Each structure stands twice: as structure tokens, then as C-alpha cells.
C-alpha positions in Angstrom: -6.9 -10.4 -41.7 -4.6 -7.6 -40.6 -4.1 -7.3 -36.9 -2.9 -3.8 -35.6 0.5 -3.9 -34.0 -0.9 -2.1 -31.1 -3.3 -4.8 -30.3 -0.4 -7.2 -29.3 0.7 -4.7 -26.8 -2.9 -4.2 -25.4 -3.4 -8.1 -25.1 0.0 -8.4 -23.2 -0.8 -5.6 -20.9 -4.3 -6.9 -20.2 -3.0 -10.4 -19.6 0.0 -9.5 -17.3 -1.7 -6.7 -15.5 -5.2 -8.3 -14.8 -5.6 -11.9 -15.9 -2.3 -13.3 -14.6 -2.5 -11.6 -11.1 -6.2 -12.9 -11.1 -5.4 -16.4 -11.6 -2.6 -16.4 -9.3 -4.7 -15.0 -6.4 -7.4 -17.4 -7.2 -5.0 -20.3 -6.1 -3.9 -18.7 -2.9 -5.7 -20.7 0.1 -7.8 -18.7 2.3 -5.8 -19.8 5.5 -2.1 -20.9 5.7 -2.4 -22.1 9.2 -2.7 -25.8 10.2 -6.2 -27.0 9.9 -6.4 -28.5 13.4 -4.6 -27.9 16.7 -1.4 -29.9 16.6 -1.6 -30.9 13.1 1.5 -30.6 10.6 1.9 -27.3 8.8 -0.2 -26.9 5.6 0.9 -28.3 2.4 3.1 -25.8 0.4 3.4 -27.1 -3.4 7.1 -28.3 -3.7 7.9 -26.1 -6.8 6.7 -23.2 -4.8 8.7 -24.2 -1.7 11.9 -24.7 -3.7 11.5 -21.5 -5.6 11.1 -19.5 -2.5 13.7 -21.2 -0.5 16.5 -21.8 -2.9 16.2 -19.2 -5.7 14.0 -16.2 -4.6 15.0 -15.8 -1.1 18.9 -16.2 -1.5 18.7 -13.8 -4.5 16.9 -11.3 -2.3 19.6 -11.8 0.5 22.4 -11.3 -2.0 20.7 -8.2 -3.4 20.2 -6.9 0.1 24.0 -7.2 0.7 25.0 -5.5 -2.6 22.6 -2.5 -1.7 24.0 -2.0 1.7 27.5 -2.2 0.5 26.5 0.6 -2.2 25.1 2.6 0.6 28.4 2.2 2.7 30.2 3.4 -0.4 27.9 6.7 -0.5 28.6 7.3 3.1 32.2 6.9 2.8 32.6 9.0 -0.4 30.1 11.4 0.7 28.6 11.5 -3.0 25.2 10.6 -4.2 25.3 9.1 -7.5 22.9 10.4 -10.2 20.3 7.8 -11.3 21.8 4.8 -9.7 20.1 5.1 -6.4 16.5 4.8 -7.6 17.3 1.9 -9.9 19.0 -0.2 -7.0 16.6 0.6 -4.3 13.4 0.2 -6.4 14.7 -3.0 -7.8 15.5 -4.5 -4.5 12.4 -3.3 -2.9 10.1 -4.7 -5.7 12.0 -7.9 -5.9 12.1 -8.3 -2.1 8.3 -7.6 -1.5 7.5 -10.1 -4.2 9.7 -12.7 -2.5 8.3 -11.8 0.9 4.8 -12.5 -0.4 5.6 -15.6 -2.2 7.3 -17.0 0.8 4.6 -16.1 3.3 3.3 -19.9 3.8 6.9 -20.6 4.8 7.4 -17.9 7.3 7.3 -20.4 10.1 8.0 -23.7 8.7 10.6 -22.9 6.0 14.4 -23.1 6.4 16.1 -20.8 8.8 17.1 -18.2 6.1 13.6 -18.1 4.9 12.2 -17.3 8.4 15.0 -14.8 9.1 14.3 -13.1 5.8 10.7 -12.9 6.6 11.3 -11.4 10.0 13.9 -8.8 9.0 13.2 -7.8 5.5 10.9 -4.8 6.3 13.1 -3.6 9.2 16.2 -3.7 6.7 14.2 -1.9 4.1 13.7 1.3 6.3 17.3 2.7 5.5 17.1 2.2 1.7 13.7 3.8 1.6 15.1 6.9 3.3 18.0 7.0 0.9 15.6 6.8 -2.0 13.6 9.6 -0.7 16.6 11.7 -0.1 17.9 11.0 -3.6 14.6 11.8 -5.4 14.2 14.9 -3.3 17.6 16.3 -4.5 16.5 15.5 -8.0 13.2 17.1 -7.8 14.8 20.2 -6.1 17.1 20.6 -9.0 15.0 19.8 -11.8 11.5 19.7 -10.9 8.8 16.8 -11.2 8.3 14.8 -14.3 6.2 11.6 -14.7 9.1 9.4 -14.1 10.3 11.3 -10.9 6.7 11.3 -9.8 6.7 7.5 -9.9 9.8 7.4 -8.1 8.3 9.8 -5.4 5.3 7.6 -5.0 7.4 4.4 -4.7 9.5 6.2 -2.0 6.4 7.3 -0.2 5.0 3.6 -0.4 8.3 2.3 1.1 8.3 4.8 3.9 4.8 4.0 4.9 5.0 0.2 4.3 8.4 -0.6 6.0 7.8 1.0 9.5 4.2 -0.3 9.4 5.2 -4.0 8.5 8.3 -3.7 11.2 5.7 -2.6 14.0 3.0 -5.2 12.9 4.9 -8.2 11.5 1.9 -10.4 11.9 -0.1 -8.3 9.4 -1.3 -10.6 6.4 -0.7 -10.5 2.6 -3.0 -7.7 1.8 -1.3 -4.5 3.0 1.6 -4.3 0.5 -0.5 -4.9 -2.8 -3.4 -2.9 -1.8 -1.3 0.1 -0.4 0.6 0.2 -3.8 -2.7 0.0 -5.7 -4.0 2.9 -4.0 -0.9 5.0 -4.6 -0.9 4.2 -8.2 -4.7 4.8 -8.6 -4.3 8.5 -6.9 -1.4 9.1 -9.3 -3.0 8.2 -12.4 -5.6 10.9 -12.6 -6.9 14.2 -11.1 -5.2 17.0 -9.7 -2.8 15.1 -7.9 -1.9 12.7 -10.7 1.4 12.3 -12.2 0.4 14.5 -15.3 -1.0 17.3 -13.5 1.7 17.5 -10.8 4.4 17.5 -13.3 2.8 20.1 -15.6 2.5 22.5 -12.5 6.1 21.9 -11.4 7.6 22.3 -14.8 5.5 25.5 -15.6 6.3 27.0 -12.2 10.1 26.3 -13.1 9.7 27.8 -16.6 7.8 30.9 -15.2 10.5 31.5 -12.8 13.3 31.5 -15.3 11.2 33.5 -17.9 10.4 36.1 -15.3 14.1 36.4 -14.1 15.2 36.8 -17.7 12.7 39.6 -18.5 10.9 37.5 -21.1 7.6 37.0 -19.0 6.0 40.3 -17.8 2.4 40.5 -16.3 1.6 37.1 -17.7 2.6 37.9 -21.2 5.6 36.8 -23.3 7.7 39.8 -24.2 10.5 38.6 -26.7 13.9 39.9 -25.8 16.2 41.7 -28.3 19.0 40.4 -30.1 18.1 36.9 -30.3 18.4 36.6 -26.4 21.8 37.8 -26.2 21.1 39.3 -22.7 19.9 35.9 -21.4 22.5 33.9 -19.7 23.3 30.6 -21.6 22.4 28.5 -18.7 18.9 30.0 -18.8 18.6 29.5 -22.4 19.4 25.9 -22.0 16.9 25.5 -19.1 14.1 27.3 -21.0 14.8 25.0 -24.1 14.9 21.7 -22.0 11.5 22.7 -20.2 9.7 23.7 -23.4 10.9 20.6 -25.0 9.5 18.4 -22.1 6.2 20.2 -22.2 6.0 19.9 -25.9 6.9 16.2 -26.0 4.4 15.3 -23.2 1.5 17.1 -24.7 1.5 19.8 -22.1 2.4 22.8 -24.5 -1.1 24.4 -24.4 -0.4 25.3 -20.8 1.9 28.0 -22.1 -0.7 29.5 -24.7 -2.0 32.1 -22.4 1.4 33.6 -22.2 1.4 34.1 -26.1 -1.7 35.8 -26.3 -1.5 38.6 -28.8 1.6 37.0 -30.6 1.7 35.3 -33.9 2.5 31.8 -32.5 -0.6 29.6 -32.8 -1.0 26.8 -30.4 -3.9 25.2 -32.4 -1.4 24.1 -34.9 0.7 22.3 -32.3 4.0 24.2 -32.7 7.2 22.5 -32.2 9.5 23.4 -28.9 12.0 25.1 -31.2 9.3 27.5 -32.6 8.0 28.2 -29.0 11.5 28.9 -27.8 12.3 31.3 -30.7 8.9 33.0 -30.3 10.4 34.2 -26.9 13.4 35.7 -28.8 15.9 33.2 -27.6 17.9 30.5 -29.6 16.8 27.0 -29.1 19.5 25.2 -27.2 18.8 22.1 -25.7 22.4 21.2 -24.5 25.0 23.6 -23.2 27.6 24.0 -25.7 29.6 26.6 -23.9 32.4 23.9 -23.5 33.8 23.0 -26.8 33.5 19.4 -27.8 35.6 17.1 -30.0 34.7 14.4 -32.2 37.4 12.4 -33.9 36.2 9.5 -36.5 37.7 7.3 -38.8 37.0 7.5 -42.4 35.5 4.4 -43.9 38.0 1.4 -44.3 40.6 3.2 -42.7 41.7 1.0 -40.0 40.9 -2.2 -41.8 44.6 -3.1 -41.8 45.1 -2.5 -38.1 43.3 -6.0 -37.3 45.9 -8.0 -39.0 47.8 -10.2 -36.8 45.3 -10.2 -33.9 42.4 -12.3 -32.9 39.3 -10.0 -33.1 37.7 -10.1 -29.6 34.9 -7.7 -30.0 33.2 -4.2 -30.4 32.9 -2.0 -27.3 30.9 1.2 -26.7 32.4 3.4 -24.1 30.2 5.8 -22.1 31.5 8.1 -19.6 29.1 11.2 -19.2 29.7 11.4 -15.5 32.7 10.6 -13.1 31.7 7.2 -12.3 33.9 4.4 -13.2 32.9 2.7 -16.4 33.2 -1.1 -16.8 32.6 -3.6 -19.5 33.5 -7.4 -20.3 34.6 -8.8 -23.5 33.3 -12.3 -24.3 35.6 -15.2 -24.2 37.7 -16.3 -27.0 38.5 -19.7 -28.4 40.8 -20.5 -25.4 38.1 -19.5 -22.9 39.8 -16.2 -21.8 37.8 -13.3 -20.5 38.9 -9.7 -20.6 37.6 -6.9 -18.3 37.7 -3.2 -19.2 37.5 -0.3 -17.0 37.8 3.4 -17.6 38.5 6.2 -15.1 36.9 9.5 -16.6 38.8 11.7 -14.5 42.3 10.4 -15.3 41.4 9.0 -18.8 42.9 5.6 -17.9 41.7 2.6 -19.8 42.7 -0.8 -18.5 42.2 -4.1 -20.0 43.0 -7.2 -17.7 42.9 -10.8 -18.3 41.9 -13.3 -15.7 45.4 -14.4 -15.1 46.4 -10.9 -13.9 47.9 -9.7 -17.2 46.9 -6.0 -17.8 47.5 -3.2 -20.0 46.6 0.5 -19.6 45.9 3.2 -22.1 46.1 7.0 -21.5 43.2 8.3 -23.6 43.4 11.8 -22.5 46.9 12.0 -23.8 45.7 10.4 -27.0 42.9 13.2 -27.4 45.4 15.8 -26.6 47.7 14.7 -29.4 44.7 14.4 -31.9 43.5 17.9 -30.9 46.6 19.6 -32.1 45.2 19.5 -35.6 41.6 20.6 -34.8 38.8 19.5 -32.3 36.5 17.7 -34.8 37.8 16.1 -38.0 38.3 12.8 -39.5 41.5 10.8 -38.7 43.3 8.3 -40.9 44.7 6.6 -37.8 42.5 6.1 -34.7 44.6 3.2 -33.2 46.5 2.7 -30.0 48.6 -0.2 -29.1 50.4 -1.5 -26.1 52.5 -4.6 -25.3 53.6 -6.3 -22.1 54.1 -10.0 -22.3 52.1 -12.0 -22.4 49.6 -9.5 -23.6 49.3 -7.3 -26.6 46.4 -5.0 -27.2 45.5 -2.7 -30.0 42.5 -0.3 -29.9 40.8 0.6 -33.1 38.6 3.5 -32.6 35.7 4.1 -35.0 35.0 7.5 -33.1 35.9 9.3 -29.9 34.1 12.2 -28.6 33.8 14.6 -25.4 34.7 18.1 -24.4 37.7 20.3 -23.9 37.7 23.1 -21.5 41.2 24.6 -21.4 43.6 21.9 -20.1 40.6 19.8 -18.9 39.7 17.0 -21.4 36.5 15.0 -20.7 36.1 11.8 -22.7 32.3 11.0 -23.0 31.8 8.3 -25.6 33.7 6.2 -28.3 33.1 3.1 -30.5 36.2 0.8 -30.8 37.3 -2.7 -31.6 39.6 -4.3 -29.1 42.2 -6.7 -30.6 44.1 -8.9 -28.2 47.0 -11.2 -29.2 48.6 -13.7 -26.5 52.3 -14.5 -27.0 52.0 -17.6 -24.3 49.9 -19.5 -26.8 
């Protein structure tokens, strides 16, 4: 019999979200204190004690140190990285709260690091919670609320309530953390304060503001601009296209229908985002292409000869869409050697280094400048770079390399390449 593919996902969701927690909670004793005065501590299963004491808690402490080092970097550089704060804080908080709950029976009888973690986890969580609230606040102020940002906002609110409460009342039992999280998730699942409704109101307000400013929305009706939106600033065209695409992709496009009353656009036929934007009299422009881009790519089989004489280490995908340092690791070769890659987007400097200290650097900006002399987007019959400094010889064989050029400023954003390495000391 045919089993629908979606059924597997439903079974896993039901099992992991309902059955597994139910079975786990059923095995938790009603009391963790000693049954009689003066008796020994309650029996904790050895696997649980080992898991909590020597795996979960040490990992949580290590994660804690990494998170605080990251926050020190933010303060020193006075720069809030985009997208990284939420992942780090939410990951640490979720793992830490779970470890705190699992280690609860060992809060007074476990090893010293377990007892210290149980005492100081929530006080130490206050600063990351404030940082998470600040980061998501900046993001929402710039781009409005979406379902993903709503989830981060709810998580930040949960931490801002939970961490101080558990700090002031450390003797509180196991119920507070899961129950409070369940209440917040339930409130965000439906109704006027749910993630979908709040996101729709936020994005519709942003869209209404930019349309009114551009003269497209007047008295609650769309008035298409003349000359294909030539009078609308490019950044507004990008913003309009982005918001309409979000509303269309999340099934909220009907919220725009009243604005198009009296036009030929039929929302009952579920129009595409491009159709909706063009009905406003502007071009559909999802990305700002005001800055010209470049895209160099190798013709099929062009660079096959470039791998001769080298041991092929591996294929690398380079992503550098912001100014953050990009890093990657190449797997070990036959001799057990490992190579680290780092790329600085601001300088265009790509460095490949071995564990013994041998390193080679490549200037990718100069490479792009040389290639651009013949045109910004084209096939290239030789997309290779090579450098040699004993005992290391490295050749980069690019399949493609892309980014933007704004006057003298070159920004490399992405590339696919083979990294070939030869050691003269072997």
C-alpha cells in the first residue's frame, strides 16, 4: 500500500513533540529529596548522572565561555553581527536550560562543577538575554516582524522573564521553564497576537508607508505610477518587491486586495508577487542591482589540465556576503595533514595554512581586477591562481567567482573552487 510522504513527517512530529516528552516525564520521580531525614541522597540512574556530569554540563560550560567571548568581541569592536547573535544565544539558552533540567537531581549531590552550573546558570543568562533582545530589536526596527523574527522575539521575552525569576528564586522547581515556554508558544500560535497576524500587520504597515511615500497608495487605493516607476527611488522599489514577495510566499497577499479595488488585478486567481508589483506601475526588483556585479566562470573541461602534478584535496565553496571573516577547513590528505582557509572580504586576502605553520596568501581582489579588464561577466579560459613558498605549493582552480564592483571597490561574494596542494618536503 502507498504511504503518503507527509505521513512520515507527521508521525515524527507527533512522536518527538508529544509521545517522547510524555514518556520522559512519566519516569521523573515526584520528589528528589531523601525519603527520610539523614538518609542518603536519592538514587539517580548512573547513565543519567554520567550524561549530566561529564557530557552535558561540561559542554554547556564550554558553550558559555564561547558565548561570553563573542560578547566581549562585540563590545570591543562595537559592531553587532547580523544573524549570528540569535543563533548563538538561542542555541546556548536552549541547551543550557535542558542541561539544567536534566541535572536537577544532582543540584546538591553532584560534582562541584554541576552544583556551580546549577547555581550560576540563570544569573549568567541575563546578559545574553539582553543582547538577544537588543539584536532582534534592531532587526525588527529595520525590516519589520516576520514569523522567524517573532519566534526570536518570543524566545528573548521568555529568557528576559525566566532568567531574573530563577535568579531571585533559585529553589523553584522544574515546572517554571517548560510551562512558561509552552504558554508563550501557545499565545504565538493563533489569534491577533499570533506570529502570523503580527507579521502581517507589521509588513503591511511597512508596505503602506513606502507606497504612500512613493505616491502609489492614495486614499487607500493603488494609483500606478507613470513610466514604469521611474520616479520611485530604487531602494523603495526593492523594498516594495521584497515585502510583496514575503506576503505572497506566506499566503498573506489577500491583505493587499482592498488597495486594488477597481483595477484589473484579480486576487481570487492568486497572482504572483511580480504581477502585484507591476500592477503598481513599478518593475519587480527583488535585489538592489544598482551596484554592477561580476560573474566569471570557467568553460566546461577548461581547467582539467590544471590539476596535473597535484594531490587534489577538495572542493571549497566560498561565501562572503558581509565583512565577517570567512573560514573553512580542508579534510586531511593521505599523510594526515589538515589545511585551514580564511578569507577577509575587506582586503580580498585568502590564506591557506597547514598545521606546521606553512601558509600561502592569495589576493583575490587583484585577480578580479585583472579579469574585469575584459568585461564583468563572461567565460574565462584560465581561472587559476598559484603560489609557492617551500614547502607548500597551492593552486586554486575556480569554477566560478562572483561579486560586485562599485568604482574601485571590489566585493567578492561567492565562488566555487578546487584547492590543489603539493608538499615539496615529502
